[in-house]
C-alpha positions as CSV (number, residue, x, y, z in Angstrom):
1,M,11.3,15.7,-7.0
2,L,7.8,16.2,-5.7
3,R,6.4,19.7,-6.4
4,L,3.2,20.7,-4.4
5,V,0.6,22.8,-6.0
6,G,-1.4,23.6,-2.6
7,E,-2.6,22.5,0.6
8,Q,-5.3,20.0,-1.0
9,H,-2.3,18.4,-3.1
10,L,-0.5,18.0,0.2
11,R,-3.2,16.3,2.0
12,C,-4.0,14.0,-1.0
13,I,-0.1,12.9,-1.1
14,L,-0.1,12.6,2.8
15,T,-3.5,10.4,2.6
16,G,-1.9,8.0,-0.2
17,Y,1.4,7.8,2.0
18,F,-0.2,7.0,5.3
19,G,-2.6,4.3,3.7
20,S,0.4,2.7,2.1
21,Y,2.4,2.7,5.5
22,H,-0.5,1.2,7.5
23,A,-0.8,-1.5,5.0
24,R,2.9,-2.5,4.6
25,T,4.9,-5.0,6.9
26,H,6.9,-3.7,9.9
27,L,9.9,-5.3,11.1
28,S,8.9,-4.2,14.6
29,L,5.5,-6.0,14.3
30,T,7.3,-9.2,13.4
31,K,6.7,-8.7,9.6
32,D,3.0,-7.8,10.2
33,S,1.1,-4.8,9.3
34,P,-0.8,-2.2,11.8
35,D,-4.0,-2.8,9.8
36,V,-5.5,-6.1,9.7
37,R,-5.0,-7.7,6.2
38,P,-6.9,-10.8,4.9
39,I,-4.9,-14.0,4.6
40,Q,-4.5,-15.0,1.0
41,I,-4.3,-18.7,-0.1
42,P,-1.0,-19.4,-1.9
43,F,-1.4,-20.4,-5.6
44,I,-5.0,-19.3,-6.0
45,G,-5.4,-16.5,-8.5
46,R,-2.7,-14.6,-10.1
47,I,-0.6,-11.8,-8.6
48,V,-1.7,-8.3,-9.6
49,Q,0.2,-4.9,-8.4
50,L,-1.6,-2.1,-7.0
51,P,0.2,1.2,-7.2
52,R,0.5,3.3,-3.8
53,V,1.8,6.7,-3.3
54,G,2.0,8.1,-6.7
55,D,3.4,5.0,-8.1
56,L,6.5,5.1,-5.7
57,H,5.3,1.9,-4.1
58,Y,3.3,-1.0,-5.1
59,R,1.1,-3.3,-3.3
60,Y,0.9,-7.1,-4.3
61,V,-2.4,-9.1,-3.9
62,R,-3.8,-12.2,-5.3
63,Q,-6.5,-11.7,-7.7
64,A,-9.4,-14.4,-7.6
65,A,-9.6,-16.6,-10.6
């Protein structure tokens, strides 16, 4: 359960959520995202996870070797 402390806390949570929403893939966009994402070359670098929305979701990217 999420407890909000005030308006500033709510804005911080929503900013994180909207950032995650626009970076993830959408079925209605043929598995693309609303924001442009760089193409990552497979098998170059290791995959790291970046927490989003207060560790509720993660974004996975390749870290350059």
